[in-house]
MARVOGU-632654 format. One record per residue (C-alpha): x, y, z; residue in one letter. Coordinates in Angstrom, 3 decimals, decimal comma. Layout:
N
+----------+----------+----------+---+
!        x !        y !        z ! r !
+----------+----------+----------+---+
!        X !        Y !        Z ! A !
...
+----------+----------+----------+---+
***
This chain:
155
+----------+----------+----------+---+
!        x !        y !        z ! r !
+----------+----------+----------+---+
!  133,219 !   83,161 !   96,393 ! M !
!  132,080 !   81,968 !   92,991 ! E !
!  128,381 !   82,112 !   92,169 ! I !
!  126,062 !   81,487 !   89,225 ! I !
!  123,582 !   84,298 !   88,651 ! L !
!  119,988 !   83,162 !   88,185 ! I !
!  118,548 !   86,683 !   87,785 ! K !
!  119,944 !   89,804 !   86,150 ! D !
!  121,458 !   92,053 !   88,826 ! I !
!  122,140 !   95,709 !   87,990 ! D !
!  125,839 !   96,603 !   88,086 ! N !
!  126,788 !   92,946 !   88,596 ! L !
!  125,824 !   90,726 !   85,664 ! G !
!  123,265 !   88,833 !   83,640 ! L !
!  121,595 !   85,532 !   84,441 ! S !
!  123,710 !   82,522 !   83,585 ! G !
!  127,043 !   84,208 !   84,319 ! Q !
!  129,590 !   82,711 !   86,700 ! V !
!  131,113 !   85,480 !   88,817 ! L !
!  133,402 !   85,978 !   91,788 ! K !
!  131,840 !   88,112 !   94,511 ! V !
!  132,594 !   88,878 !   98,135 ! A !
!  131,522 !   85,997 !  100,370 ! P !
!  129,366 !   88,259 !  102,556 ! G !
!  127,543 !   89,701 !   99,529 ! Y !
!  126,768 !   86,197 !   98,278 ! A !
!  125,819 !   84,795 !  101,693 ! R !
!  123,763 !   87,751 !  102,925 ! N !
!  122,106 !   89,040 !   99,757 ! F !
!  122,396 !   87,002 !   96,548 ! L !
!  121,775 !   83,490 !   97,876 ! L !
!  118,837 !   84,310 !  100,244 ! P !
!  117,164 !   86,451 !   97,551 ! A !
!  117,286 !   83,528 !   95,125 ! G !
!  119,313 !   85,589 !   92,667 ! A !
!  122,300 !   83,224 !   92,610 ! A !
!  123,513 !   79,708 !   93,323 ! L !
!  126,924 !   78,679 !   94,635 ! P !
!  129,213 !   77,554 !   91,802 ! A !
!  129,459 !   73,919 !   92,879 ! T !
!  130,332 !   71,213 !   90,325 ! P !
!  126,686 !   70,051 !   90,277 ! G !
!  125,370 !   73,568 !   89,714 ! N !
!  127,950 !   74,174 !   86,975 ! L !
!  126,706 !   71,032 !   85,164 ! K !
!  123,129 !   72,302 !   85,499 ! M !
!  124,267 !   75,640 !   84,044 ! L !
!  125,826 !   73,874 !   81,060 ! A !
!  122,508 !   72,108 !   80,377 ! R !
!  120,487 !   75,313 !   80,730 ! K !
!  122,898 !   77,617 !   78,879 ! R !
!  120,676 !   77,676 !   75,761 ! A !
!  117,677 !   78,648 !   77,902 ! E !
!  119,612 !   81,519 !   79,521 ! F !
!  120,833 !   82,746 !   76,128 ! E !
!  117,324 !   82,607 !   74,623 ! A !
!  115,908 !   84,543 !   77,588 ! R !
!  118,681 !   87,158 !   77,323 ! A !
!  118,043 !   87,570 !   73,588 ! K !
!  114,276 !   87,943 !   74,154 ! A !
!  114,858 !   90,495 !   76,929 ! D !
!  117,118 !   92,546 !   74,668 ! K !
!  114,581 !   92,433 !   71,809 ! E !
!  111,816 !   93,629 !   74,172 ! R !
!  114,079 !   96,430 !   75,373 ! A !
!  114,857 !   97,498 !   71,788 ! L !
!  111,137 !   97,476 !   70,946 ! D !
!  110,358 !   99,608 !   74,004 ! L !
!  113,209 !  101,956 !   73,052 ! K !
!  111,608 !  102,663 !   69,671 ! T !
!  108,267 !  103,351 !   71,362 ! K !
!  109,883 !  105,680 !   73,911 ! L !
!  111,849 !  107,593 !   71,250 ! A !
!  108,710 !  109,307 !   69,956 ! G !
!  107,265 !  109,894 !   73,420 ! L !
!  106,926 !  113,436 !   74,749 ! K !
!  105,449 !  113,970 !   78,194 ! I !
!  104,155 !  117,341 !   79,412 ! V !
!  103,832 !  118,317 !   83,074 ! F !
!  102,048 !  121,451 !   84,308 ! A !
!  103,597 !  122,739 !   87,538 ! R !
!  103,510 !  125,922 !   89,610 ! K !
!  106,546 !  128,075 !   88,933 ! A !
!  107,987 !  131,182 !   90,533 ! G !
!  110,503 !  133,756 !   89,394 ! E !
!  113,036 !  132,854 !   86,706 ! K !
!  110,949 !  129,784 !   85,751 ! D !
!  111,923 !  127,847 !   88,888 ! K !
!  109,450 !  125,208 !   90,037 ! L !
!  108,067 !  125,178 !   93,580 ! Y !
!  108,877 !  121,470 !   93,698 ! G !
!  110,460 !  119,082 !   91,268 ! A !
!  109,362 !  116,589 !   88,665 ! V !
!  110,508 !  113,274 !   90,122 ! T !
!  111,249 !  109,908 !   88,580 ! T !
!  108,033 !  108,617 !   90,175 ! A !
!  106,045 !  111,347 !   88,353 ! D !
!  107,714 !  110,471 !   85,059 ! I !
!  107,181 !  106,712 !   85,504 ! A !
!  103,497 !  107,300 !   86,296 ! Q !
!  103,076 !  109,479 !   83,194 ! A !
!  104,773 !  106,857 !   80,996 ! V !
!  102,503 !  104,177 !   82,485 ! D !
!   99,561 !  106,411 !   81,537 ! G !
!  100,772 !  106,218 !   77,924 ! Q !
!  100,543 !  102,411 !   78,055 ! G !
!  104,278 !  101,741 !   78,467 ! L !
!  105,566 !  100,291 !   81,723 ! A !
!  108,999 !  101,275 !   83,022 ! I !
!  110,479 !  100,989 !   86,480 ! D !
!  111,176 !  104,385 !   88,056 ! R !
!  114,498 !  103,095 !   89,410 ! R !
!  115,727 !  102,657 !   85,834 ! K !
!  115,123 !  106,322 !   84,972 ! L !
!  118,275 !  108,438 !   84,863 ! R !
!  118,115 !  112,209 !   85,237 ! L !
!  121,275 !  114,267 !   84,714 ! T !
!  119,907 !  116,708 !   87,286 ! E !
!  116,602 !  117,107 !   89,121 ! P !
!  113,929 !  118,773 !   86,987 ! I !
!  113,304 !  122,056 !   88,808 ! K !
!  112,837 !  124,463 !   85,900 ! T !
!  110,312 !  125,016 !   83,127 ! L !
!  111,221 !  123,873 !   79,622 ! G !
!  112,353 !  120,747 !   77,783 ! D !
!  114,437 !  118,095 !   79,544 ! H !
!  115,894 !  114,781 !   78,357 ! E !
!  115,326 !  111,665 !   80,434 ! V !
!  117,197 !  108,422 !   79,833 ! S !
!  116,087 !  104,931 !   80,810 ! V !
!  118,338 !  101,893 !   81,228 ! R !
!  116,036 !   99,244 !   79,726 ! L !
!  118,684 !   96,537 !   79,451 ! H !
!  122,412 !   96,488 !   80,214 ! P !
!  123,034 !   97,131 !   76,498 ! E !
!  119,988 !   99,357 !   75,714 ! V !
!  119,579 !  102,987 !   76,756 ! L !
!  116,469 !  104,913 !   75,654 ! A !
!  116,040 !  108,707 !   75,706 ! V !
!  112,800 !  110,714 !   75,579 ! F !
!  111,644 !  114,301 !   76,173 ! K !
!  109,854 !  115,715 !   79,198 ! V !
!  108,421 !  119,219 !   78,954 ! T !
!  107,479 !  121,226 !   82,025 ! V !
!  105,073 !  124,138 !   81,521 ! V !
!  103,657 !  126,653 !   83,955 ! S !
!  100,215 !  125,864 !   85,379 ! E !
!   98,973 !  129,298 !   84,328 ! D !
!   99,384 !  128,234 !   80,691 ! G !
!  102,548 !  130,144 !   79,770 ! G !
!  105,422 !  128,148 !   78,422 ! E !
!  109,026 !  128,888 !   79,236 ! A !
!  111,964 !  129,234 !   76,908 ! A !
!  113,628 !  125,856 !   76,169 ! P !
!  116,224 !  124,841 !   78,732 ! A !
+----------+----------+----------+---+
***
């Protein structure tokens, strides 16, 4: 089934694109959520009229993502956690913890867009990446230190 995306959908496409998707996916998810329209001749004409609007919105979204990327590049977040032997944490630093700490710095990011190569379960420095836009990936540092004040060797 052919559809016109109205909203950006992760791993599918950007708003304004005409795509072929499985009929069930379109019928059960995209159309009821208001994320897409069926690609009828009338809707395709509407898309042609609004193409400039979609392109301007996409350009503005990318510029905002690039601006946020520069702000995140200099960001370093420190967490104090209880650790046991061999610098292993008694829990983990989660994406929700990281998103909350970034929000505390005045920058808003969605925790679902955070990408960890592995769960943070050890003391030391860790890199966290964020998919801000389909074409923009930002990376920043997260440091985990022991609650008793000692810092571990870098990971």
